[in-house]
C-alpha positions in Angstrom: 133.6 117.2 60.7 134.7 114.4 63.2 137.6 113.6 61.1 138.4 117.4 60.5 138.4 117.6 64.5 140.4 114.2 64.9 143.1 115.5 62.8 143.1 119.2 64.4 145.2 117.2 67.4 147.4 114.8 65.1 149.7 113.6 67.9 146.7 112.2 69.9 145.3 110.7 66.8 148.6 108.9 66.3 149.2 107.7 69.9 145.1 106.5 70.1 146.1 104.7 66.2 149.0 103.0 67.7 147.2 102.1 71.2 144.1 100.7 68.9 146.7 98.6 67.0 148.5 97.2 69.9 145.4 96.3 71.7 144.0 94.3 68.6 147.5 92.7 68.0 147.2 91.1 71.6 144.7 88.7 70.4 147.0 87.5 67.6 149.7 86.9 70.6 147.3 84.6 72.0 147.4 82.4 68.7 151.2 83.1 68.5 151.5 81.4 72.0 149.4 78.7 71.2 151.3 77.5 68.1 154.3 77.8 70.1 153.1 74.4 71.7 151.5 72.8 69.0 152.2 72.1 65.2 148.7 72.5 64.1 145.0 72.9 65.4 142.3 70.8 63.9 144.0 69.9 61.0 144.9 74.0 60.1 148.6 74.9 60.4 149.8 78.5 61.5 149.7 80.0 58.7 146.3 79.1 57.4 145.0 80.2 61.0 146.4 83.6 60.6 145.0 83.8 57.0 141.4 82.9 58.6 142.1 85.5 61.6 143.5 88.1 59.2 140.5 88.0 56.9 138.0 88.2 59.6 139.9 90.7 61.8 140.0 93.0 58.3 136.6 92.5 57.8 135.2 93.3 61.3 137.5 96.2 61.3 135.8 97.8 58.2 132.5 97.1 59.7 133.5 98.7 63.0 134.7 101.4 61.3 131.8 102.3 59.3 129.4 101.1 61.7 130.8 101.2 65.0 129.0 104.3 66.3 125.8 102.1 66.2 126.4 101.1 69.7 125.4 104.4 71.1 121.8 104.0 69.7 120.4 102.7 72.8 121.4 105.9 74.3 120.2 107.7 71.7 116.8 106.1 71.8 116.6 106.4 75.6 117.3 110.1 75.8 115.1 111.0 72.7 118.3 112.5 70.8 117.5 110.3 67.9 114.7 112.4 67.1 117.2 115.1 65.8 118.5 112.9 63.2 115.1 112.4 62.1 114.3 116.0 61.1 117.5 116.0 58.9 117.1 115.5 55.3 119.3 112.6 55.1 119.4 108.8 55.5 119.2 107.8 59.2 121.6 105.0 58.8 124.2 107.2 57.3 124.0 110.1 60.0 124.0 107.6 63.0 126.9 105.7 61.5 128.6 109.0 60.9 127.7 110.5 64.4 131.2 110.8 66.4 133.1 108.6 63.8 135.9 107.3 65.2 139.2 107.3 62.6 141.2 105.7 65.5 139.3 102.1 64.6 141.8 102.2 61.4 144.1 100.6 63.9 141.8 97.7 64.0 141.9 97.6 60.2 145.8 97.7 59.8 146.4 95.1 62.6 144.2 92.5 60.5 145.7 93.7 57.1 149.1 93.2 58.5 148.6 89.6 59.8 146.7 88.7 56.4 149.5 89.9 54.3 151.9 88.0 56.8 149.9 84.6 56.4 149.9 85.0 52.5 154.0 85.3 52.5 154.1 82.0 54.7 151.3 80.2 52.6 152.6 78.8 49.1 149.8 79.6 47.2 149.5 78.9 43.7 147.5 82.3 42.7 145.0 82.1 40.1 142.6 85.1 38.7 139.7 83.5 40.9 142.1 83.2 44.0 143.0 86.8 43.5 139.5 88.2 43.3 138.2 85.6 45.7 140.2 87.3 48.6 139.0 91.1 48.6 135.6 89.8 47.9 135.6 87.6 51.3 136.9 90.5 53.2 134.2 93.0 51.7 131.6 90.0 52.1 132.6 89.5 55.7 132.6 93.1 56.5 128.8 93.6 55.1 127.8 90.8 57.1 129.4 91.9 60.3 127.9 95.4 59.6 124.6 93.9 59.0 124.7 91.9 62.6 125.7 95.5 64.1 122.6 96.9 62.3 120.3 94.2 63.2 121.4 94.6 66.7 121.0 98.3 66.6 117.1 97.9 65.3 116.4 95.9 67.9 117.0 98.5 70.6 113.8 100.4 69.5 111.7 97.5 70.9 113.8 96.5 73.7 114.1 100.0 75.2 110.3 100.6 74.8 109.7 97.4 76.8 112.1 98.1 79.4 111.2 101.3 80.1 107.6 100.4 80.1 108.1 97.4 82.5 110.1 100.2 84.6 107.8 102.7 84.8 104.9 100.1 85.9 107.3 98.3 88.4 109.1 101.4 90.1 106.8 104.2 89.2 109.5 106.0 87.1 108.7 108.6 84.4 109.4 107.6 81.0 112.0 109.0 78.8 110.7 112.1 76.3 111.4 109.7 73.3 109.0 106.7 74.7 106.6 109.7 76.0 106.2 110.8 72.5 105.8 107.2 71.0 103.5 105.7 73.8 101.5 108.7 75.3 100.2 108.6 79.1 96.8 109.3 77.2 97.0 105.7 75.8 97.4 104.4 79.4 95.1 106.5 81.8 92.8 108.2 79.0 92.4 111.8 77.9 91.7 113.0 81.3 95.1 111.9 82.7 96.6 115.1 84.1 99.9 113.4 85.9 103.1 113.5 84.6 103.9 110.0 86.1 102.4 106.9 84.6 100.3 104.8 86.6 102.2 102.4 89.2 
């Protein structure tokens, strides 16, 4: 659904894709400027650093493409909209990852692949079957590691958001969000006879 809505405005998608590519490419421009002054860095040549950058950039781009929507997990936990995902007969992680799927993130992947291919052309690699298999495996493994870190960070928000809201409620006398109110009912704090909509200060 999100891909169809994005492709409905092809010119806008093309502009955002190019913008994403150019913005991430400025990270590599810093490396270009640095190696304009030095021949090596820590024993690594420019082509070797470019290979490392291209591999990591492509891996992170793939993880950001598939799991980038997890950055909105905190907002959904606060406003209670995550509960709508729990009612659907589909894996929660897949739903959250697909929510507002941004195809423009392909620009980061394309930029990392461009640098990766360029570095391979600069390096004099003696290809063997093992090396040919190792390169794509490294990219995919890196993407899985980055995605796992994103999932871990989003998972901790369940406890961080609850702790922050409970602290704010006791400190400032605020009203907890609907999701926190359901998980931590006021009856647990002020007894069954509590009728106030505000938590005790």
